[in-house]
N, C-alpha and C positions, 0 to 999 in steps of 0.2 A: 483605259488609261491607268487604272490601279495596278494591273498585272505588269505593265511596262515599267511603271515607277518602282515596283517591288523588285523586278528583275535588275534594274539599274543599280538600286541600292545594294542588292545581294552581290552583284558583280564587283562593286566598289569595296564592300567589306571583304570579299574573297581576295581581291588584289592587295588590300592592306595587310591582311593576315599573312599572305604569301610573302610580301615584302619584308615584314618585320621578323619572319622566321627563316628567311633565306640566309644561308651560311656564306660568310665572306671568304673568298678564295685564299686570301693572304693569311688571315688570323684563324679561320675556321670557326668563328663565332658569329652568331646572329645578334641582332639588336636586342632581342629578348634575353639572350645569354649575358650580354654586357650589362643590361639593367639589373638582372638578378645578382650579378657579381658586385655591383655598386650599392645595392639596397642596404646591406648591413651598415655600411659607412654612413649612409643618409639617416638611418635610424639613430645611430649614435649622435650625429649632429643635432637631430631633432630633440633628443633627450636633453642635450646641453642647452638648447634654446628654451626648452620647457622649464628647466631648473632656473635659468636666468630670469625668465618671465615671472616665475613664482617668487623669486627673491625681490624683484622690482615691485611686484604687487604687495608683498609683505611690507616692504619699506614704505611704500606710499600709504598703506593703511596705518602704519605706525605714525607717520608724519601727520596724517589727518586726525588721528586720535589725540594728539597733543593739544 
């Protein structure tokens, strides 16, 4: 039963990898390519959220210190 289970999981992983790396006939990009193109923008947004959270935490600490 273990070999069958491993074979099914392996086939599912293979199909998933094949799907996300398949090139779109219209744009010529895969899902992975699109994610890699959008990643720098997401990093910039995350940095902005981090700075906002730091400012809020700092303001809350100052309010509690009073």
